[in-house]
PAZAPA-4460 file (N, C-alpha, C; in steps of 0.05 Angstrom, whole numbers, plus 32768, in hexadecimal, padded with zeros to 4 digits):
% residues 181
    n_x    n_y    n_z   ca_x   ca_y   ca_z    c_x    c_y    c_z   seq   type   mol
   81AF   7F1B   80CF   81AC   7F01   80C4   8196   7EF2   80D3     1      X     A
   8194   7EF6   80ED   817E   7EE9   80FD   8163   7EF3   80F4     2      X     A
   8161   7F0D   80EE   8147   7F18   80E6   813E   7F0C   80CC     3      X     A
   8150   7F09   80B9   8148   7EFD   809F   8140   7EE1   80A2     4      X     A
   814E   7ED1   80B2   8146   7EB6   80B7   812B   7EB5   80C5     5      X     A
   8126   7EC7   80D7   810C   7EC7   80E5   80F5   7ECC   80D1     6      X     A
   80FA   7EDC   80BD   80E5   7EE2   80A9   80DD   7EC8   809A     7      X     A
   80F2   7EB8   8093   80EC   7E9F   8086   80DF   7E8B   8099     8      X     A
   80E7   7E8A   80B1   80DB   7E79   80C5   80BE   7E7F   80CA     9      X     A
   80B8   7E99   80CD   809C   7EA1   80D1   808B   7E9A   80B9    10      X     A
   8095   7E9E   80A1   8085   7E98   808A   8080   7E7A   8088    11      X     A
   8093   7E6A   8090   8090   7E4D   8090   807B   7E44   80A5    12      X     A
   807D   7E50   80BD   806B   7E49   80D2   804E   7E51   80CB    13      X     A
   804B   7E66   80BC   8030   7E70   80B4   8027   7E64   8099    14      X     A
   8037   7E51   808F   8031   7E44   8076   802E   7E58   805F    15      X     A
   803F   7E6B   805F   8040   7E80   804A   8053   7E77   8033    16      X     A
   804E   7E80   801C   8060   7E7C   8006   8076   7E92   8008    17      X     A
   808F   7E8A   8005   80A5   7E9D   8005   80B1   7E9E   7FEA    18      X     A
   80B6   7EB6   7FE0   80C3   7EBA   7FC6   80DC   7ECA   7FCC    19      X     A
   80F2   7EC0   7FC4   810C   7ECE   7FC8   811A   7ED1   7FAE    20      X     A
   812D   7EE4   7FAE   813E   7EE8   7F97   815B   7EE6   7FA0    21      X     A
   816C   7EDD   7F8F   8189   7EDC   7F97   8194   7EF8   7F9B    22      X     A
   818C   7F0B   7F8A   8196   7F26   7F8B   817F   7F39   7F8A    23      X     A
   817F   7F4D   7F9A   8169   7F60   7F9B   8169   7F71   7F81    24      X     A
   8151   7F73   7F76   814C   7F84   7F5F   8131   7F92   7F65    25      X     A
   8130   7FAD   7F67   8118   7FBA   7F71   8100   7FB5   7F5E    26      X     A
   8104   7FB7   7F44   80ED   7FB3   7F32   80E4   7F96   7F32    27      X     A
   80F6   7F83   7F32   80EF   7F67   7F33   80E1   7F60   7F4D    28      X     A
   80E9   7F6C   7F63   80DC   7F67   7F7C   80BF   7F71   7F7C    29      X     A
   80BA   7F88   7F71   809E   7F92   7F6E   808E   7F80   7F5C    30      X     A
   809B   7F76   7F47   808D   7F63   7F35   8086   7F4A   7F43    31      X     A
   8097   7F3F   7F54   8091   7F27   7F63   807B   7F2C   7F77    32      X     A
   807A   7F43   7F84   8064   7F49   7F96   804A   7F48   7F87    33      X     A
   8048   7F55   7F70   802F   7F56   7F61   8028   7F3A   7F56    34      X     A
   803C   7F2D   7F4A   8037   7F13   7F3D   802D   7EFE   7F50    35      X     A
   8038   7EFE   7F68   8031   7EEA   7F7C   801D   7EF4   7F91    36      X     A
   8014   7F0D   7F8D   8002   7F1A   7FA0   800D   7F17   7FBD    37      X     A
   8026   7F1D   7FC0   8034   7F1B   7FD9   8027   7F2D   7FEE    38      X     A
   8024   7F22   8006   8019   7F32   801C   802F   7F3E   802E    39      X     A
   8047   7F34   802A   805D   7F3E   803A   8076   7F42   802A    40      X     A
   8086   7F56   8033   80A0   7F5B   8026   80B4   7F61   803D    41      X     A
   80C9   7F51   803E   80DE   7F54   8053   80F7   7F5D   8045    42      X     A
   8101   7F74   804D   8119   7F80   8040   812B   7F8D   8055    43      X     A
   8141   7F98   804B   8151   7FAA   805B   814A   7FC6   8052    44      X     A
   814D   7FDB   8062   8143   7FF5   805B   814D   8000   8040    45      X     A
   8165   7FFB   8038   816F   8006   801F   815E   7FFC   8008    46      X     A
   8152   7FE5   800A   8142   7FDA   7FF5   8128   7FEB   7FF0    47      X     A
   811D   7FF5   8006   8106   8008   8003   810F   8020   7FF2    48      X     A
   8127   802A   7FF8   8132   8041   7FE9   8136   803A   7FCC    49      X     A
   8140   8023   7FC6   8144   801B   7FAA   812A   8018   7F9B    50      X     A
   8116   800E   7FA9   80FB   800D   7F9C   80F1   8029   7F96    51      X     A
   80F3   803B   7FA9   80E9   8056   7FA5   80FA   8066   7F92    52      X     A
   8113   805E   7F8D   8125   806B   7F79   811F   8063   7F5D    53      X     A
   810E   804E   7F59   8106   8047   7F3E   80F8   805E   7F30    54      X     A
   80FB   8061   7F16   80EB   8076   7F09   80CD   8072   7F0E    55      X     A
   80BF   8088   7F10   80A2   8086   7F16   8093   8073   7F04    56      X     A
   8099   8075   7EE9   808A   8064   7ED7   808E   8046   7EDC    57      X     A
   80A6   803F   7EE4   80AB   8022   7EEA   809E   801B   7F04    58      X     A
   80A2   802B   7F19   8096   8025   7F33   8078   8025   7F32    59      X     A
   806C   8036   7F22   804E   8038   7F21   8042   8021   7F11    60      X     A
   8051   8011   7F04   8047   7FF9   7EF6   803F   7FE3   7F0A    61      X     A
   8047   7FE6   7F23   8043   7FD2   7F37   8031   7FDD   7F4D    62      X     A
   801C   7FCD   7F54   8009   7FD8   7F68   8013   7FD3   7F85    63      X     A
   801E   7FBB   7F8A   8027   7FB4   7FA5   8010   7FB4   7FB9    64      X     A
   7FF8   7FB5   7FB0   7FE1   7FB8   7FC2   7FDA   7F9E   7FD1    65      X     A
   7FE7   7F88   7FC9   7FE2   7F6F   7FD8   7FF1   7F6F   7FF3    66      X     A
   8005   7F81   7FF5   8016   7F82   800D   8005   7F8A   8026    67      X     A
   8008   7F79   803B   7FFD   7F80   8055   8013   7F8A   8068    68      X     A
   802C   7F83   8062   8042   7F8D   8071   805B   7F8D   805F    69      X     A
   806C   7FA0   8065   8087   7FA1   8059   8099   7FA8   8071    70      X     A
   80AA   7F96   8078   80BA   7F99   8090   80D8   7F9B   808A    71      X     A
   80E5   7FAB   809A   8101   7FAF   8095   8110   7FB0   80B0    72      X     A
   8129   7FA8   80AE   813B   7FA9   80C5   8158   7FAA   80BA    73      X     A
   816A   7FB2   80CB   8186   7FB1   80C3   8194   7FCC   80C3    74      X     A
   8185   7FE1   80C0   8191   7FFC   80C0   817A   8010   80C2    75      X     A
   8182   8029   80C5   816E   803E   80C8   815F   8042   80AD    76      X     A
   8145   8046   80AE   8135   804B   8096   8135   8069   8091    77      X     A
   8136   8071   8078   8134   808E   8071   8117   8096   8073    78      X     A
   8112   80AB   8082   80F6   80B4   8086   80E8   80BB   806C    79      X     A
   80F6   80C8   8059   80E9   80CF   803F   80E1   80B6   8030    80      X     A
   80F1   80A1   8031   80EB   8089   8023   80D3   807A   8030    81      X     A
   80D3   807A   804B   80BC   806D   8059   80A2   807A   8050    82      X     A
   80A1   8094   8051   8089   80A3   8049   8081   809E   802C    83      X     A
   8095   80A0   801A   808F   809C   7FFE   8086   8080   7FF8    84      X     A
   8092   806C   8004   808A   8050   7FFF   806D   804C   8009    85      X     A
   8067   8056   8021   804C   8052   802B   8037   8063   801B    86      X     A
   803F   807A   8011   802D   8089   8000   8026   807A   7FE7    87      X     A
   8039   806B   7FDC   8034   805C   7FC4   8027   8040   7FC8    88      X     A
   8031   8032   7FDC   8029   8016   7FDF   8018   8010   7FF8    89      X     A
   8011   8025   8006   8000   8022   801E   8010   8022   8038    90      X     A
   8001   8026   804D   800E   8027   8068   8014   800A   8071    91      X     A
   802A   8000   8068   8031   7FE4   806D   804D   7FE0   807A    92      X     A
   805D   7FF5   807C   8078   7FF2   8086   8078   7FEF   80A4    93      X     A
   8088   7FDB   80AD   808E   7FD6   80C9   80AC   7FD8   80CC    94      X     A
   80B6   7FE9   80DD   80D3   7FEC   80E1   80DA   7FDC   80FA    95      X     A
   80EC   7FC9   80F6   80F5   7FB8   810C   8111   7FC0   8115    96      X     A
   8114   7FC6   812E   812E   7FCC   8139   8136   7FB5   814B    97      X     A
   814A   7FA6   8142   8153   7F8F   8151   8171   7F8C   814F    98      X     A
   817B   7F7A   815F   8198   7F74   815F   819A   7F56   8165    99      X     A
   81AE   7F4A   8158   81B2   7F2D   815D   81B6   7F28   817B   100      X     A
   81C4   7F3A   8189   81CA   7F37   81A5   81B2   7F3C   81B7   101      X     A
   819D   7F4A   81AD   8187   7F52   81BE   816C   7F4A   81B3   102      X     A
   816B   7F3E   819C   8151   7F37   8190   8141   7F50   8188   103      X     A
   8127   7F4E   8188   8116   7F65   8181   8117   7F7A   8196   104      X     A
   811D   7F92   818E   8120   7FA9   81A1   8107   7FBB   819F   105      X     A
   80FF   7FC2   8186   80E9   7FD4   8183   80DC   7FD0   8167   106      X     A
   80C3   7FD7   8164   80B6   7FD6   814B   80A5   7FEF   8147   107      X     A
   80A7   7FFA   812F   8097   8011   8127   8081   8007   8114   108      X     A
   8068   800D   811A   8052   8005   8108   804F   801A   80F2   109      X     A
   803E   8014   80DE   8039   8028   80CA   802E   8042   80D6   110      X     A
   801D   8040   80EA   8012   8059   80F7   8029   8068   8105   111      X     A
   803B   805A   8112   8052   8067   811F   8063   8076   810A   112      X     A
   8067   8068   80F3   8078   8074   80DE   806A   808B   80D0   113      X     A
   8050   808C   80CF   8042   80A3   80C4   8045   80BB   80D7   114      X     A
   8045   80B6   80F1   8048   80CB   8104   8065   80D5   8106   115      X     A
   8078   80C3   8103   8095   80C9   8105   80A4   80B6   80F4   116      X     A
   80A8   80BC   80DA   80B4   80A9   80C7   80D1   80A0   80CE   117      X     A
   80DD   80AD   80E2   80F9   80A5   80E9   80F9   8094   8103   118      X     A
   80E2   808C   810D   80E1   807D   8126   80E9   8060   8123   119      X     A
   80F5   8055   8138   80FA   8039   813A   80E3   802B   8149   120      X     A
   80D0   803B   8153   80B8   8031   815F   80BA   802F   817D   121      X     A
   80A8   801F   8188   80A7   801B   81A5   80B4   8001   81AD   122      X     A
   80BD   7FFF   81C5   80CB   7FE7   81CE   80B9   7FCE   81CB   123      X     A
   80C6   7FB8   81C3   80B8   7F9E   81C2   80B0   7F96   81DE   124      X     A
   809B   7F85   81DF   8092   7F7C   81F9   80A9   7F6F   8209   125      X     A
   80AB   7F77   8222   80C0   7F6C   8233   80DB   7F7A   822F   126      X     A
   80DC   7F8F   8220   80F5   7F9C   821A   80F5   7FB8   8226   127      X     A
   810B   7FBF   8233   810F   7FDA   823E   8126   7FE7   822F   128      X     A
   8124   8000   822A   8138   800F   821B   8140   8027   822C   129      X     A
   815A   802C   822E   8164   8044   823B   8177   8052   8229   130      X     A
   8178   806C   822A   818A   807B   821A   819E   8089   822E   131      X     A
   81B7   8081   822C   81CC   808A   823E   81DF   809D   8231   132      X     A
   81EB   80AF   8241   8202   80BE   8237   821B   80AE   823C   133      X     A
   8232   80BA   8237   824B   80AB   823A   8252   80A3   8257   134      X     A
   8246   80B1   826A   824A   80AA   8286   8233   8099   8292   135      X     A
   8223   808E   8280   820C   807C   8287   81F6   808C   8297   136      X     A
   81F4   80A5   8292   81DE   80B4   829C   81C8   80B3   8287   137      X     A
   81AE   80B1   8290   8198   80B1   827C   8195   80CD   8271   138      X     A
   8193   80CE   8256   8190   80E8   8249   8173   80F0   824A   139      X     A
   816D   810A   824A   8151   8114   8249   8143   810C   822F   140      X     A
   8129   810B   8231   8118   8105   8219   8120   8118   8203   141      X     A
   8123   810C   81EB   812A   811C   81D3   8148   811F   81CE   142      X     A
   8159   8118   81E1   8176   811B   81DD   8181   8100   81D4   143      X     A
   8196   8102   81C3   81A2   80EA   81B7   81B7   80DF   81CB   144      X     A
   81B7   80C5   81CD   81CB   80B7   81DE   81CE   809A   81D4   145      X     A
   81DC   808A   81E4   81E1   806E   81DD   81C9   805D   81E6   146      X     A
   81C1   804B   81D4   81AA   803A   81DA   81B3   8022   81E9   147      X     A
   81A5   801D   81FF   81AA   8005   8210   818F   7FF6   8213   148      X     A
   8191   7FDC   8211   8179   7FCB   8211   817A   7FB6   8226   149      X     A
   8163   7FB0   8232   8161   7F9A   8245   8148   7F8A   823F   150      X     A
   814B   7F70   823A   8135   7F5E   8235   813D   7F42   823B   151      X     A
   812B   7F30   8237   8131   7F13   823D   813C   7F04   8225   152      X     A
   8140   7F12   820F   814A   7F04   81F7   8166   7F0B   81F0   153      X     A
   8175   7F17   8203   8191   7F1D   81FD   81A0   7F04   81F8   154      X     A
   81B1   7F05   81E4   81BF   7EEE   81DA   81DC   7EEF   81E3   155      X     A
   81E6   7ED8   81EC   8202   7ED7   81F4   8211   7EBF   81E9   156      X     A
   8207   7EB4   81D3   8212   7E9B   81C9   822B   7E9C   81B9   157      X     A
   8230   7EB2   81AA   8247   7EB2   8199   825E   7EC3   81A3   158      X     A
   8259   7ED3   81B8   826F   7EE2   81C4   826C   7EDF   81E3   159      X     A
   8280   7EE7   81F1   827F   7EE7   820E   826F   7EFE   8218   160      X     A
   8268   7F11   8206   825B   7F29   820F   826E   7F3F   8218   161      X     A
   8288   7F38   8219   829C   7F4B   8223   82A0   7F63   8210   162      X     A
   8297   7F61   81F7   829A   7F77   81E5   8282   7F8B   81E6   163      X     A
   826E   7F84   81F5   8256   7F95   81F7   8257   7FA5   8211   164      X     A
   824F   7FBE   8210   824C   7FCE   8228   8232   7FC6   8236   165      X     A
   8234   7FC3   8250   821C   7FBE   8261   821C   7FD2   8277   166      X     A
   8203   7FDA   827F   8200   7FEC   8296   81E5   7FE6   82A3   167      X     A
   81E6   7FDF   82BC   81CE   7FDA   82CC   81BC   7FC5   82BF   168      X     A
   81C8   7FB0   82B3   81B9   7F9B   82A6   81B0   7FA1   8289   169      X     A
   81B7   7FB9   827F   81B0   7FC1   8264   81C8   7FBE   8252   170      X     A
   81C4   7FB3   823A   81DA   7FAF   8227   81D9   7FC4   8211   171      X     A
   81F0   7FCE   820A   81F2   7FE2   81F4   81EB   7FD4   81DA   172      X     A
   81DA   7FE2   81CA   81D4   7FD8   81AF   81EA   7FE0   819B   173      X     A
   81FA   7FF3   81A3   820F   7FFD   8191   8204   8014   8180   174      X     A
   81EB   801C   8185   81DF   8031   8175   81DA   804A   8186   175      X     A
   81D6   8060   8177   81CD   8079   8184   81B0   807D   817E   176      X     A
   81A2   808A   8191   8186   8090   818C   817B   80A2   81A1   177      X     A
   8162   80A8   81A0   8154   80B9   81B3   8138   80AE   81B7   178      X     A
   812D   80B5   81CE   8111   80AE   81D4   8103   80C9   81D3   179      X     A
   80ED   80CA   81C3   80DE   80E3   81C1   80C6   80E2   81D3   180      X     A
   80B8   80F8   81D3   80A0   80FA   81E4   808A   80E7   81DB   181      X     A
***
């Protein structure tokens, strides 16, 4: 919810026009992008999938070439969908990995996603990420473990923090992941 609000806030600060729909419709969204020559599209990852699930003839009626970015957050993006979307609409996807409790954790650029379509990207400025096993040992590069984050934007306003695991100043994101080479 904070990520969606920030998208509206950024567009207002940059004096951008925002076009929203009450309910997501993949074809109508592509139509709005073309009709308004939208330069940005902010969605959750499943919406990219629904766009790419449209029949080719319907999807191909829309150029989407005005887009300079298409950003998503909220869940893991499917690598096949990332690649297919960028093949059709250009290298515009930015994958944002964030949490209400930690703010922005990492961002994957279009170049990152071309190299590794399943990446969450590199840590945001001022953010450290560690991958721990169940005993809080750091796992080797390439191995899956629990993601822990340390940054200056950790949020403690709506809970006491007692439901989150902490270790050595790092907070659990609640997700599993790995750091690759």
